[in-house]
mmCIF file of the C-alpha atoms, coordinates in Angstrom:
data_MODEL
# 
_entry.id   MODEL 
# 
loop_
_atom_site.group_PDB 
_atom_site.id 
_atom_site.type_symbol 
_atom_site.label_atom_id 
_atom_site.label_alt_id 
_atom_site.label_comp_id 
_atom_site.label_asym_id 
_atom_site.label_entity_id 
_atom_site.label_seq_id 
_atom_site.pdbx_PDB_ins_code 
_atom_site.Cartn_x 
_atom_site.Cartn_y 
_atom_site.Cartn_z 
_atom_site.occupancy 
_atom_site.B_iso_or_equiv 
_atom_site.pdbx_formal_charge 
_atom_site.auth_seq_id 
_atom_site.auth_comp_id 
_atom_site.auth_asym_id 
_atom_site.auth_atom_id 
_atom_site.pdbx_PDB_model_num 
ATOM 1   C CA . MET A 1 1   ? 29.825  27.160  44.570  1.00 0.00 ? 1   MET A CA 1 
ATOM 2   C CA . LYS A 1 2   ? 28.152  23.787  44.108  1.00 0.00 ? 2   LYS A CA 1 
ATOM 3   C CA . PHE A 1 3   ? 25.826  23.329  41.221  1.00 0.00 ? 3   PHE A CA 1 
ATOM 4   C CA . LEU A 1 4   ? 23.062  20.732  41.585  1.00 0.00 ? 4   LEU A CA 1 
ATOM 5   C CA . PHE A 1 5   ? 22.527  18.689  38.450  1.00 0.00 ? 5   PHE A CA 1 
ATOM 6   C CA . ARG A 1 6   ? 19.333  19.766  36.779  1.00 0.00 ? 6   ARG A CA 1 
ATOM 7   C CA . PRO A 1 7   ? 18.111  18.195  33.527  1.00 0.00 ? 7   PRO A CA 1 
ATOM 8   C CA . SER A 1 8   ? 17.826  20.761  30.801  1.00 0.00 ? 8   SER A CA 1 
ATOM 9   C CA . LEU A 1 9   ? 14.387  21.825  29.686  1.00 0.00 ? 9   LEU A CA 1 
ATOM 10  C CA . LEU A 1 10  ? 14.973  20.179  26.322  1.00 0.00 ? 10  LEU A CA 1 
ATOM 11  C CA . LEU A 1 11  ? 15.867  16.873  27.989  1.00 0.00 ? 11  LEU A CA 1 
ATOM 12  C CA . VAL A 1 12  ? 12.771  17.015  30.190  1.00 0.00 ? 12  VAL A CA 1 
ATOM 13  C CA . MET A 1 13  ? 10.630  17.703  27.145  1.00 0.00 ? 13  MET A CA 1 
ATOM 14  C CA . ALA A 1 14  ? 12.263  14.854  25.235  1.00 0.00 ? 14  ALA A CA 1 
ATOM 15  C CA . LEU A 1 15  ? 11.610  12.418  28.081  1.00 0.00 ? 15  LEU A CA 1 
ATOM 16  C CA . ALA A 1 16  ? 8.021   13.579  28.360  1.00 0.00 ? 16  ALA A CA 1 
ATOM 17  C CA . LEU A 1 17  ? 7.460   13.156  24.653  1.00 0.00 ? 17  LEU A CA 1 
ATOM 18  C CA . THR A 1 18  ? 9.016   9.686   24.744  1.00 0.00 ? 18  THR A CA 1 
ATOM 19  C CA . GLY A 1 19  ? 6.569   8.685   27.467  1.00 0.00 ? 19  GLY A CA 1 
ATOM 20  C CA . CYS A 1 20  ? 3.651   9.977   25.437  1.00 0.00 ? 20  CYS A CA 1 
ATOM 21  C CA . GLN A 1 21  ? 4.760   8.226   22.264  1.00 0.00 ? 21  GLN A CA 1 
ATOM 22  C CA . GLN A 1 22  ? 4.539   4.650   23.558  1.00 0.00 ? 22  GLN A CA 1 
ATOM 23  C CA . HIS A 1 23  ? 2.149   3.390   20.943  1.00 0.00 ? 23  HIS A CA 1 
ATOM 24  C CA . ILE A 1 24  ? 1.851   0.826   18.206  1.00 0.00 ? 24  ILE A CA 1 
ATOM 25  C CA . ASP A 1 25  ? 3.559   2.026   15.048  1.00 0.00 ? 25  ASP A CA 1 
ATOM 26  C CA . ILE A 1 26  ? 2.558   -0.047  12.026  1.00 0.00 ? 26  ILE A CA 1 
ATOM 27  C CA . GLN A 1 27  ? 2.503   1.443   8.552   1.00 0.00 ? 27  GLN A CA 1 
ATOM 28  C CA . GLY A 1 28  ? 0.654   -0.746  6.077   1.00 0.00 ? 28  GLY A CA 1 
ATOM 29  C CA . THR A 1 29  ? -0.029  -1.005  2.363   1.00 0.00 ? 29  THR A CA 1 
ATOM 30  C CA . SER A 1 30  ? -2.517  -3.116  0.435   1.00 0.00 ? 30  SER A CA 1 
ATOM 31  C CA . SER A 1 31  ? -2.483  -3.928  -3.267  1.00 0.00 ? 31  SER A CA 1 
ATOM 32  C CA . VAL A 1 32  ? -5.755  -5.893  -3.088  1.00 0.00 ? 32  VAL A CA 1 
ATOM 33  C CA . PRO A 1 33  ? -8.538  -3.772  -4.647  1.00 0.00 ? 33  PRO A CA 1 
ATOM 34  C CA . GLU A 1 34  ? -11.275 -5.681  -2.789  1.00 0.00 ? 34  GLU A CA 1 
ATOM 35  C CA . LEU A 1 35  ? -9.854  -4.504  0.543   1.00 0.00 ? 35  LEU A CA 1 
ATOM 36  C CA . GLU A 1 36  ? -10.218 -0.801  -0.241  1.00 0.00 ? 36  GLU A CA 1 
ATOM 37  C CA . GLY A 1 37  ? -12.370 0.839   2.439   1.00 0.00 ? 37  GLY A CA 1 
ATOM 38  C CA . ARG A 1 38  ? -12.409 -2.271  4.624   1.00 0.00 ? 38  ARG A CA 1 
ATOM 39  C CA . THR A 1 39  ? -11.443 -2.194  8.302   1.00 0.00 ? 39  THR A CA 1 
ATOM 40  C CA . LEU A 1 40  ? -8.623  -4.255  9.779   1.00 0.00 ? 40  LEU A CA 1 
ATOM 41  C CA . TYR A 1 41  ? -8.346  -5.160  13.462  1.00 0.00 ? 41  TYR A CA 1 
ATOM 42  C CA . LEU A 1 42  ? -5.378  -6.028  15.659  1.00 0.00 ? 42  LEU A CA 1 
ATOM 43  C CA . ARG A 1 43  ? -6.324  -8.565  18.319  1.00 0.00 ? 43  ARG A CA 1 
ATOM 44  C CA . VAL A 1 44  ? -4.448  -10.113 21.233  1.00 0.00 ? 44  VAL A CA 1 
ATOM 45  C CA . TYR A 1 45  ? -5.387  -13.004 23.492  1.00 0.00 ? 45  TYR A CA 1 
ATOM 46  C CA . ARG A 1 46  ? -6.796  -11.600 26.709  1.00 0.00 ? 46  ARG A CA 1 
ATOM 47  C CA . ASP A 1 47  ? -9.263  -12.930 29.293  1.00 0.00 ? 47  ASP A CA 1 
ATOM 48  C CA . GLY A 1 48  ? -9.840  -16.120 27.333  1.00 0.00 ? 48  GLY A CA 1 
ATOM 49  C CA . ASP A 1 49  ? -10.565 -14.477 23.980  1.00 0.00 ? 49  ASP A CA 1 
ATOM 50  C CA . LEU A 1 50  ? -8.995  -12.554 21.116  1.00 0.00 ? 50  LEU A CA 1 
ATOM 51  C CA . GLN A 1 51  ? -9.786  -8.916  21.847  1.00 0.00 ? 51  GLN A CA 1 
ATOM 52  C CA . ALA A 1 52  ? -9.310  -5.958  19.499  1.00 0.00 ? 52  ALA A CA 1 
ATOM 53  C CA . ILE A 1 53  ? -6.720  -3.413  20.640  1.00 0.00 ? 53  ILE A CA 1 
ATOM 54  C CA . ASP A 1 54  ? -6.713  -1.225  17.532  1.00 0.00 ? 54  ASP A CA 1 
ATOM 55  C CA . SER A 1 55  ? -8.327  -0.854  14.112  1.00 0.00 ? 55  SER A CA 1 
ATOM 56  C CA . ALA A 1 56  ? -7.445  0.786   10.810  1.00 0.00 ? 56  ALA A CA 1 
ATOM 57  C CA . SER A 1 57  ? -9.289  1.438   7.564   1.00 0.00 ? 57  SER A CA 1 
ATOM 58  C CA . ILE A 1 58  ? -7.623  0.905   4.212   1.00 0.00 ? 58  ILE A CA 1 
ATOM 59  C CA . ILE A 1 59  ? -7.769  4.184   2.281   1.00 0.00 ? 59  ILE A CA 1 
ATOM 60  C CA . HIS A 1 60  ? -6.091  4.491   -1.141  1.00 0.00 ? 60  HIS A CA 1 
ATOM 61  C CA . GLY A 1 61  ? -4.175  1.310   -0.422  1.00 0.00 ? 61  GLY A CA 1 
ATOM 62  C CA . LYS A 1 62  ? -2.711  2.533   2.871   1.00 0.00 ? 62  LYS A CA 1 
ATOM 63  C CA . PHE A 1 63  ? -3.486  2.082   6.559   1.00 0.00 ? 63  PHE A CA 1 
ATOM 64  C CA . ALA A 1 64  ? -1.810  2.565   9.935   1.00 0.00 ? 64  ALA A CA 1 
ATOM 65  C CA . PHE A 1 65  ? -2.174  1.237   13.472  1.00 0.00 ? 65  PHE A CA 1 
ATOM 66  C CA . ARG A 1 66  ? -1.361  3.802   16.178  1.00 0.00 ? 66  ARG A CA 1 
ATOM 67  C CA . GLY A 1 67  ? -3.070  2.457   19.308  1.00 0.00 ? 67  GLY A CA 1 
ATOM 68  C CA . PRO A 1 68  ? -1.540  2.226   22.800  1.00 0.00 ? 68  PRO A CA 1 
ATOM 69  C CA . ALA A 1 69  ? 1.519   -0.025  23.058  1.00 0.00 ? 69  ALA A CA 1 
ATOM 70  C CA . GLN A 1 70  ? 1.216   -3.312  24.934  1.00 0.00 ? 70  GLN A CA 1 
ATOM 71  C CA . ASP A 1 71  ? 3.023   -3.766  28.237  1.00 0.00 ? 71  ASP A CA 1 
ATOM 72  C CA . SER A 1 72  ? 5.445   -6.263  26.752  1.00 0.00 ? 72  SER A CA 1 
ATOM 73  C CA . THR A 1 73  ? 6.307   -8.110  23.563  1.00 0.00 ? 73  THR A CA 1 
ATOM 74  C CA . CYS A 1 74  ? 3.297   -10.160 22.506  1.00 0.00 ? 74  CYS A CA 1 
ATOM 75  C CA . MET A 1 75  ? 1.795   -12.117 19.647  1.00 0.00 ? 75  MET A CA 1 
ATOM 76  C CA . ALA A 1 76  ? -1.074  -10.340 17.911  1.00 0.00 ? 76  ALA A CA 1 
ATOM 77  C CA . PHE A 1 77  ? -3.387  -11.325 15.079  1.00 0.00 ? 77  PHE A CA 1 
ATOM 78  C CA . LEU A 1 78  ? -4.584  -9.281  12.133  1.00 0.00 ? 78  LEU A CA 1 
ATOM 79  C CA . PHE A 1 79  ? -8.275  -9.716  11.337  1.00 0.00 ? 79  PHE A CA 1 
ATOM 80  C CA . LEU A 1 80  ? -10.469 -8.556  8.475   1.00 0.00 ? 80  LEU A CA 1 
ATOM 81  C CA . ASP A 1 81  ? -13.832 -8.384  10.237  1.00 0.00 ? 81  ASP A CA 1 
ATOM 82  C CA . GLU A 1 82  ? -14.028 -11.897 11.756  1.00 0.00 ? 82  GLU A CA 1 
ATOM 83  C CA . GLN A 1 83  ? -11.580 -13.481 9.298   1.00 0.00 ? 83  GLN A CA 1 
ATOM 84  C CA . SER A 1 84  ? -8.066  -14.124 10.589  1.00 0.00 ? 84  SER A CA 1 
ATOM 85  C CA . VAL A 1 85  ? -5.446  -12.824 8.150   1.00 0.00 ? 85  VAL A CA 1 
ATOM 86  C CA . MET A 1 86  ? -2.096  -13.488 9.855   1.00 0.00 ? 86  MET A CA 1 
ATOM 87  C CA . PRO A 1 87  ? -0.207  -13.439 13.150  1.00 0.00 ? 87  PRO A CA 1 
ATOM 88  C CA . LEU A 1 88  ? 2.488   -10.914 13.972  1.00 0.00 ? 88  LEU A CA 1 
ATOM 89  C CA . VAL A 1 89  ? 4.672   -9.853  16.895  1.00 0.00 ? 89  VAL A CA 1 
ATOM 90  C CA . LEU A 1 90  ? 4.230   -6.503  18.638  1.00 0.00 ? 90  LEU A CA 1 
ATOM 91  C CA . GLU A 1 91  ? 7.231   -5.072  20.483  1.00 0.00 ? 91  GLU A CA 1 
ATOM 92  C CA . ARG A 1 92  ? 7.300   -1.819  22.421  1.00 0.00 ? 92  ARG A CA 1 
ATOM 93  C CA . GLU A 1 93  ? 8.607   1.109   20.402  1.00 0.00 ? 93  GLU A CA 1 
ATOM 94  C CA . THR A 1 94  ? 9.405   -1.045  17.378  1.00 0.00 ? 94  THR A CA 1 
ATOM 95  C CA . PRO A 1 95  ? 8.030   0.381   14.102  1.00 0.00 ? 95  PRO A CA 1 
ATOM 96  C CA . LEU A 1 96  ? 6.741   -2.241  11.700  1.00 0.00 ? 96  LEU A CA 1 
ATOM 97  C CA . THR A 1 97  ? 5.666   -2.320  8.076   1.00 0.00 ? 97  THR A CA 1 
ATOM 98  C CA . MET A 1 98  ? 2.799   -4.513  6.921   1.00 0.00 ? 98  MET A CA 1 
ATOM 99  C CA . LYS A 1 99  ? 2.078   -5.546  3.336   1.00 0.00 ? 99  LYS A CA 1 
ATOM 100 C CA . LEU A 1 100 ? -1.058  -7.201  2.031   1.00 0.00 ? 100 LEU A CA 1 
ATOM 101 C CA . ASP A 1 101 ? -1.204  -8.483  -1.521  1.00 0.00 ? 101 ASP A CA 1 
ATOM 102 C CA . GLU A 1 102 ? -2.622  -11.344 -3.565  1.00 0.00 ? 102 GLU A CA 1 
ATOM 103 C CA . ASN A 1 103 ? 0.448   -13.563 -3.187  1.00 0.00 ? 103 ASN A CA 1 
ATOM 104 C CA . GLU A 1 104 ? 1.724   -12.929 0.322   1.00 0.00 ? 104 GLU A CA 1 
ATOM 105 C CA . ASN A 1 105 ? 0.884   -11.057 3.512   1.00 0.00 ? 105 ASN A CA 1 
ATOM 106 C CA . LYS A 1 106 ? 3.858   -10.137 5.660   1.00 0.00 ? 106 LYS A CA 1 
ATOM 107 C CA . VAL A 1 107 ? 5.195   -7.940  8.449   1.00 0.00 ? 107 VAL A CA 1 
ATOM 108 C CA . GLU A 1 108 ? 8.751   -6.599  8.568   1.00 0.00 ? 108 GLU A CA 1 
ATOM 109 C CA . GLY A 1 109 ? 10.772  -4.584  11.050  1.00 0.00 ? 109 GLY A CA 1 
ATOM 110 C CA . SER A 1 110 ? 11.924  -6.924  13.805  1.00 0.00 ? 110 SER A CA 1 
ATOM 111 C CA . ALA A 1 111 ? 13.900  -10.144 14.191  1.00 0.00 ? 111 ALA A CA 1 
ATOM 112 C CA . LEU A 1 112 ? 10.945  -11.993 15.742  1.00 0.00 ? 112 LEU A CA 1 
ATOM 113 C CA . ASN A 1 113 ? 8.693   -11.114 12.822  1.00 0.00 ? 113 ASN A CA 1 
ATOM 114 C CA . ASP A 1 114 ? 11.400  -12.180 10.374  1.00 0.00 ? 114 ASP A CA 1 
ATOM 115 C CA . THR A 1 115 ? 11.582  -15.563 12.131  1.00 0.00 ? 115 THR A CA 1 
ATOM 116 C CA . LEU A 1 116 ? 7.793   -15.873 12.207  1.00 0.00 ? 116 LEU A CA 1 
ATOM 117 C CA . PHE A 1 117 ? 7.279   -15.138 8.522   1.00 0.00 ? 117 PHE A CA 1 
ATOM 118 C CA . ALA A 1 118 ? 10.132  -17.386 7.423   1.00 0.00 ? 118 ALA A CA 1 
ATOM 119 C CA . PHE A 1 119 ? 8.222   -20.170 9.203   1.00 0.00 ? 119 PHE A CA 1 
ATOM 120 C CA . ILE A 1 120 ? 4.912   -19.109 7.628   1.00 0.00 ? 120 ILE A CA 1 
ATOM 121 C CA . ARG A 1 121 ? 6.467   -19.224 4.157   1.00 0.00 ? 121 ARG A CA 1 
ATOM 122 C CA . ARG A 1 122 ? 7.861   -22.721 4.720   1.00 0.00 ? 122 ARG A CA 1 
ATOM 123 C CA . LYS A 1 123 ? 4.500   -23.936 6.009   1.00 0.00 ? 123 LYS A CA 1 
ATOM 124 C CA . ALA A 1 124 ? 2.683   -22.323 3.072   1.00 0.00 ? 124 ALA A CA 1 
ATOM 125 C CA . VAL A 1 125 ? 4.779   -24.368 0.623   1.00 0.00 ? 125 VAL A CA 1 
ATOM 126 C CA . LEU A 1 126 ? 3.672   -27.604 2.313   1.00 0.00 ? 126 LEU A CA 1 
ATOM 127 C CA . ASP A 1 127 ? 0.050   -26.410 2.477   1.00 0.00 ? 127 ASP A CA 1 
ATOM 128 C CA . GLU A 1 128 ? 0.110   -25.665 -1.250  1.00 0.00 ? 128 GLU A CA 1 
ATOM 129 C CA . GLN A 1 129 ? 1.498   -29.112 -2.021  1.00 0.00 ? 129 GLN A CA 1 
ATOM 130 C CA . LEU A 1 130 ? -1.252  -30.732 0.049   1.00 0.00 ? 130 LEU A CA 1 
ATOM 131 C CA . ALA A 1 131 ? -3.916  -28.604 -1.603  1.00 0.00 ? 131 ALA A CA 1 
ATOM 132 C CA . ALA A 1 132 ? -2.639  -29.654 -5.039  1.00 0.00 ? 132 ALA A CA 1 
ATOM 133 C CA . LEU A 1 133 ? -3.174  -33.386 -4.422  1.00 0.00 ? 133 LEU A CA 1 
ATOM 134 C CA . PRO A 1 134 ? -6.890  -33.459 -5.441  1.00 0.00 ? 134 PRO A CA 1 
ATOM 135 C CA . HIS A 1 135 ? -5.998  -31.747 -8.726  1.00 0.00 ? 135 HIS A CA 1 
ATOM 136 C CA . ARG A 1 136 ? -3.286  -34.319 -9.312  1.00 0.00 ? 136 ARG A CA 1 
ATOM 137 C CA . GLU A 1 137 ? -5.823  -37.068 -8.693  1.00 0.00 ? 137 GLU A CA 1 
ATOM 138 C CA . SER A 1 138 ? -8.104  -35.659 -11.393 1.00 0.00 ? 138 SER A CA 1 
ATOM 139 C CA . ARG A 1 139 ? -5.192  -35.321 -13.801 1.00 0.00 ? 139 ARG A CA 1 
ATOM 140 C CA . MET A 1 140 ? -4.023  -38.875 -13.154 1.00 0.00 ? 140 MET A CA 1 
ATOM 141 C CA . ILE A 1 141 ? -7.545  -40.214 -13.750 1.00 0.00 ? 141 ILE A CA 1 
ATOM 142 C CA . LEU A 1 142 ? -7.686  -38.383 -17.087 1.00 0.00 ? 142 LEU A CA 1 
ATOM 143 C CA . ASP A 1 143 ? -4.269  -39.812 -17.943 1.00 0.00 ? 143 ASP A CA 1 
ATOM 144 C CA . GLY A 1 144 ? -5.629  -43.320 -17.464 1.00 0.00 ? 144 GLY A CA 1 
ATOM 145 C CA . TYR A 1 145 ? -3.887  -44.418 -14.281 1.00 0.00 ? 145 TYR A CA 1 
ATOM 146 C CA . ASP A 1 146 ? -5.479  -47.210 -12.240 1.00 0.00 ? 146 ASP A CA 1 
ATOM 147 C CA . HIS A 1 147 ? -7.700  -45.688 -9.551  1.00 0.00 ? 147 HIS A CA 1 
ATOM 148 C CA . GLU A 1 148 ? -6.401  -47.902 -6.746  1.00 0.00 ? 148 GLU A CA 1 
ATOM 149 C CA . GLU A 1 149 ? -2.855  -46.998 -7.704  1.00 0.00 ? 149 GLU A CA 1 
ATOM 150 C CA . ILE A 1 150 ? -3.747  -43.307 -7.664  1.00 0.00 ? 150 ILE A CA 1 
ATOM 151 C CA . ILE A 1 151 ? -5.280  -43.564 -4.195  1.00 0.00 ? 151 ILE A CA 1 
ATOM 152 C CA . MET A 1 152 ? -2.288  -45.432 -2.784  1.00 0.00 ? 152 MET A CA 1 
ATOM 153 C CA . GLN A 1 153 ? 0.232   -43.000 -4.264  1.00 0.00 ? 153 GLN A CA 1 
ATOM 154 C CA . LEU A 1 154 ? -1.587  -39.843 -3.179  1.00 0.00 ? 154 LEU A CA 1 
ATOM 155 C CA . ARG A 1 155 ? -2.249  -41.179 0.321   1.00 0.00 ? 155 ARG A CA 1 
ATOM 156 C CA . HIS A 1 156 ? 1.446   -41.846 0.684   1.00 0.00 ? 156 HIS A CA 1 
ATOM 157 C CA . GLU A 1 157 ? 2.341   -38.352 -0.560  1.00 0.00 ? 157 GLU A CA 1 
ATOM 158 C CA . ALA A 1 158 ? -0.226  -36.782 1.789   1.00 0.00 ? 158 ALA A CA 1 
ATOM 159 C CA . ALA A 1 159 ? 1.178   -38.735 4.732   1.00 0.00 ? 159 ALA A CA 1 
ATOM 160 C CA . VAL A 1 160 ? 4.717   -37.581 3.912   1.00 0.00 ? 160 VAL A CA 1 
ATOM 161 C CA . LEU A 1 161 ? 3.646   -33.938 3.588   1.00 0.00 ? 161 LEU A CA 1 
ATOM 162 C CA . ASN A 1 162 ? 1.616   -34.052 6.810   1.00 0.00 ? 162 ASN A CA 1 
ATOM 163 C CA . ALA A 1 163 ? 4.589   -35.557 8.643   1.00 0.00 ? 163 ALA A CA 1 
ATOM 164 C CA . GLN A 1 164 ? 6.866   -32.814 7.283   1.00 0.00 ? 164 GLN A CA 1 
ATOM 165 C CA . GLU A 1 165 ? 4.402   -30.128 8.385   1.00 0.00 ? 165 GLU A CA 1 
ATOM 166 C CA . ASP A 1 166 ? 4.061   -31.648 11.862  1.00 0.00 ? 166 ASP A CA 1 
ATOM 167 C CA . GLU A 1 167 ? 7.848   -31.753 12.180  1.00 0.00 ? 167 GLU A CA 1 
ATOM 168 C CA . LEU A 1 168 ? 8.132   -28.147 10.988  1.00 0.00 ? 168 LEU A CA 1 
ATOM 169 C CA . VAL A 1 169 ? 5.603   -26.926 13.565  1.00 0.00 ? 169 VAL A CA 1 
ATOM 170 C CA . MET A 1 170 ? 7.074   -28.984 16.411  1.00 0.00 ? 170 MET A CA 1 
ATOM 171 C CA . ARG A 1 171 ? 10.622  -27.837 15.647  1.00 0.00 ? 171 ARG A CA 1 
ATOM 172 C CA . PHE A 1 172 ? 9.551   -24.197 15.442  1.00 0.00 ? 172 PHE A CA 1 
ATOM 173 C CA . ILE A 1 173 ? 7.773   -24.338 18.802  1.00 0.00 ? 173 ILE A CA 1 
ATOM 174 C CA . LYS A 1 174 ? 10.701  -26.121 20.462  1.00 0.00 ? 174 LYS A CA 1 
ATOM 175 C CA . ASP A 1 175 ? 13.197  -23.604 19.059  1.00 0.00 ? 175 ASP A CA 1 
ATOM 176 C CA . ASN A 1 176 ? 11.170  -20.615 20.303  1.00 0.00 ? 176 ASN A CA 1 
ATOM 177 C CA . MET A 1 177 ? 10.166  -21.723 23.792  1.00 0.00 ? 177 MET A CA 1 
ATOM 178 C CA . ASP A 1 178 ? 11.793  -18.652 25.339  1.00 0.00 ? 178 ASP A CA 1 
ATOM 179 C CA . ASN A 1 179 ? 9.904   -16.057 23.306  1.00 0.00 ? 179 ASN A CA 1 
ATOM 180 C CA . VAL A 1 180 ? 6.317   -15.303 22.298  1.00 0.00 ? 180 VAL A CA 1 
ATOM 181 C CA . LEU A 1 181 ? 6.491   -17.252 19.033  1.00 0.00 ? 181 LEU A CA 1 
ATOM 182 C CA . ALA A 1 182 ? 6.105   -20.696 20.615  1.00 0.00 ? 182 ALA A CA 1 
ATOM 183 C CA . PRO A 1 183 ? 2.813   -20.055 22.461  1.00 0.00 ? 183 PRO A CA 1 
ATOM 184 C CA . GLY A 1 184 ? 1.575   -17.940 19.546  1.00 0.00 ? 184 GLY A CA 1 
ATOM 185 C CA . ILE A 1 185 ? 2.033   -20.690 16.962  1.00 0.00 ? 185 ILE A CA 1 
ATOM 186 C CA . PHE A 1 186 ? 0.734   -23.251 19.464  1.00 0.00 ? 186 PHE A CA 1 
ATOM 187 C CA . MET A 1 187 ? -2.464  -21.190 19.595  1.00 0.00 ? 187 MET A CA 1 
ATOM 188 C CA . VAL A 1 188 ? -2.644  -20.984 15.787  1.00 0.00 ? 188 VAL A CA 1 
ATOM 189 C CA . VAL A 1 189 ? -2.401  -24.747 15.299  1.00 0.00 ? 189 VAL A CA 1 
ATOM 190 C CA . THR A 1 190 ? -4.683  -25.757 18.210  1.00 0.00 ? 190 THR A CA 1 
ATOM 191 C CA . SER A 1 191 ? -7.364  -23.058 18.344  1.00 0.00 ? 191 SER A CA 1 
ATOM 192 C CA . SER A 1 192 ? -9.618  -24.762 15.778  1.00 0.00 ? 192 SER A CA 1 
ATOM 193 C CA . LEU A 1 193 ? -9.436  -28.155 17.533  1.00 0.00 ? 193 LEU A CA 1 
ATOM 194 C CA . PRO A 1 194 ? -11.082 -29.459 20.725  1.00 0.00 ? 194 PRO A CA 1 
ATOM 195 C CA . PRO A 1 195 ? -8.460  -29.207 23.500  1.00 0.00 ? 195 PRO A CA 1 
ATOM 196 C CA . MET A 1 196 ? -7.060  -32.724 23.891  1.00 0.00 ? 196 MET A CA 1 
ATOM 197 C CA . LEU A 1 197 ? -3.725  -34.255 24.792  1.00 0.00 ? 197 LEU A CA 1 
ATOM 198 C CA . ASN A 1 198 ? -1.831  -36.240 22.179  1.00 0.00 ? 198 ASN A CA 1 
ATOM 199 C CA . PRO A 1 199 ? 1.766   -37.494 21.986  1.00 0.00 ? 199 PRO A CA 1 
ATOM 200 C CA . GLN A 1 200 ? 2.992   -34.306 20.317  1.00 0.00 ? 200 GLN A CA 1 
ATOM 201 C CA . ILE A 1 201 ? 1.440   -31.996 22.914  1.00 0.00 ? 201 ILE A CA 1 
ATOM 202 C CA . GLU A 1 202 ? 2.671   -34.209 25.751  1.00 0.00 ? 202 GLU A CA 1 
ATOM 203 C CA . GLU A 1 203 ? 6.171   -34.013 24.245  1.00 0.00 ? 203 GLU A CA 1 
ATOM 204 C CA . LEU A 1 204 ? 5.960   -30.211 24.146  1.00 0.00 ? 204 LEU A CA 1 
ATOM 205 C CA . ILE A 1 205 ? 4.846   -30.108 27.775  1.00 0.00 ? 205 ILE A CA 1 
ATOM 206 C CA . THR A 1 206 ? 7.832   -32.235 28.763  1.00 0.00 ? 206 THR A CA 1 
ATOM 207 C CA . LEU A 1 207 ? 10.252  -29.898 26.967  1.00 0.00 ? 207 LEU A CA 1 
ATOM 208 C CA . ALA A 1 208 ? 8.408   -26.659 27.696  1.00 0.00 ? 208 ALA A CA 1 
ATOM 209 C CA . SER A 1 209 ? 10.076  -23.620 29.215  1.00 0.00 ? 209 SER A CA 1 
ATOM 210 C CA . PRO A 1 210 ? 8.457   -21.746 32.139  1.00 0.00 ? 210 PRO A CA 1 
ATOM 211 C CA . GLN A 1 211 ? 7.610   -18.900 29.736  1.00 0.00 ? 211 GLN A CA 1 
ATOM 212 C CA . PHE A 1 212 ? 5.688   -21.267 27.472  1.00 0.00 ? 212 PHE A CA 1 
ATOM 213 C CA . LEU A 1 213 ? 3.816   -22.934 30.347  1.00 0.00 ? 213 LEU A CA 1 
ATOM 214 C CA . ASN A 1 214 ? 2.957   -19.560 31.919  1.00 0.00 ? 214 ASN A CA 1 
ATOM 215 C CA . ASP A 1 215 ? 1.329   -18.258 28.735  1.00 0.00 ? 215 ASP A CA 1 
ATOM 216 C CA . ALA A 1 216 ? -2.372  -17.573 29.336  1.00 0.00 ? 216 ALA A CA 1 
ATOM 217 C CA . TYR A 1 217 ? -3.592  -19.454 26.248  1.00 0.00 ? 217 TYR A CA 1 
ATOM 218 C CA . VAL A 1 218 ? -1.334  -22.465 26.890  1.00 0.00 ? 218 VAL A CA 1 
ATOM 219 C CA . GLN A 1 219 ? -2.515  -22.674 30.500  1.00 0.00 ? 219 GLN A CA 1 
ATOM 220 C CA . GLU A 1 220 ? -6.181  -22.528 29.484  1.00 0.00 ? 220 GLU A CA 1 
ATOM 221 C CA . PHE A 1 221 ? -5.700  -25.070 26.697  1.00 0.00 ? 221 PHE A CA 1 
ATOM 222 C CA . LEU A 1 222 ? -3.967  -27.542 29.011  1.00 0.00 ? 222 LEU A CA 1 
ATOM 223 C CA . ARG A 1 223 ? -6.564  -27.048 31.741  1.00 0.00 ? 223 ARG A CA 1 
ATOM 224 C CA . VAL A 1 224 ? -9.437  -27.856 29.380  1.00 0.00 ? 224 VAL A CA 1 
ATOM 225 C CA . ALA A 1 225 ? -7.447  -30.659 27.694  1.00 0.00 ? 225 ALA A CA 1 
ATOM 226 C CA . HIS A 1 226 ? -6.892  -32.405 31.035  1.00 0.00 ? 226 HIS A CA 1 
ATOM 227 C CA . GLU A 1 227 ? -10.587 -32.025 31.850  1.00 0.00 ? 227 GLU A CA 1 
ATOM 228 C CA . ASN A 1 228 ? -11.554 -33.533 28.497  1.00 0.00 ? 228 ASN A CA 1 
ATOM 229 C CA . MET A 1 229 ? -9.163  -36.435 28.975  1.00 0.00 ? 229 MET A CA 1 
ATOM 230 C CA . GLU A 1 230 ? -10.659 -37.132 32.404  1.00 0.00 ? 230 GLU A CA 1 
ATOM 231 C CA . LYS A 1 231 ? -14.153 -37.203 30.892  1.00 0.00 ? 231 LYS A CA 1 
ATOM 232 C CA . LEU A 1 232 ? -12.999 -39.757 28.315  1.00 0.00 ? 232 LEU A CA 1 
ATOM 233 C CA . ARG A 1 233 ? -11.747 -42.003 31.118  1.00 0.00 ? 233 ARG A CA 1 
ATOM 234 C CA . GLU A 1 234 ? -15.074 -41.949 32.974  1.00 0.00 ? 234 GLU A CA 1 
# 
């Protein structure tokens, strides 16, 4: 007698449950008292804007995102009301942990997020050094240094730090052209600026992978940037 293969009832149930459980799974903690009771939002770039896909309230220092999973791996952004807190990577069926505290915000649980937050930490060091320059100027004035000398020295240090930060960002984007990190960080560093072409962006376009150039934000940025450049030539 031939027996037709039939999945067991338990296997059918397991498959059904797996299909139903395709959702975001982020468990978060906050050690910032001022955030208690506040609402956080996860947003992704869609239809030309950052749109909320899930929200979570911080209760007793804990929160969780459990909204529907995205169709594919994507860059998302955590917002507190309208204030951007940090980027992160969402991957289907990949649980993540999120930590918010006074010193550092971070997401753990995947290789892409590890890469992203290693970059964020390196950039934060340079940002802190740049932010410290005005305080150094005040200290140097109090210590009696010549003002012209102070200006020359701090301008040089600022130029060096800015060059290091530009190199860090460019290298990160180049190294991650084949995943969501490159267009995501490109959006972070360009979203507050008028879309324009400059030597760095033109270099990225020359080296860009199809995945980078097909990203919705990158396409829109380049479209508007080319339009703006044409207007400047008129």
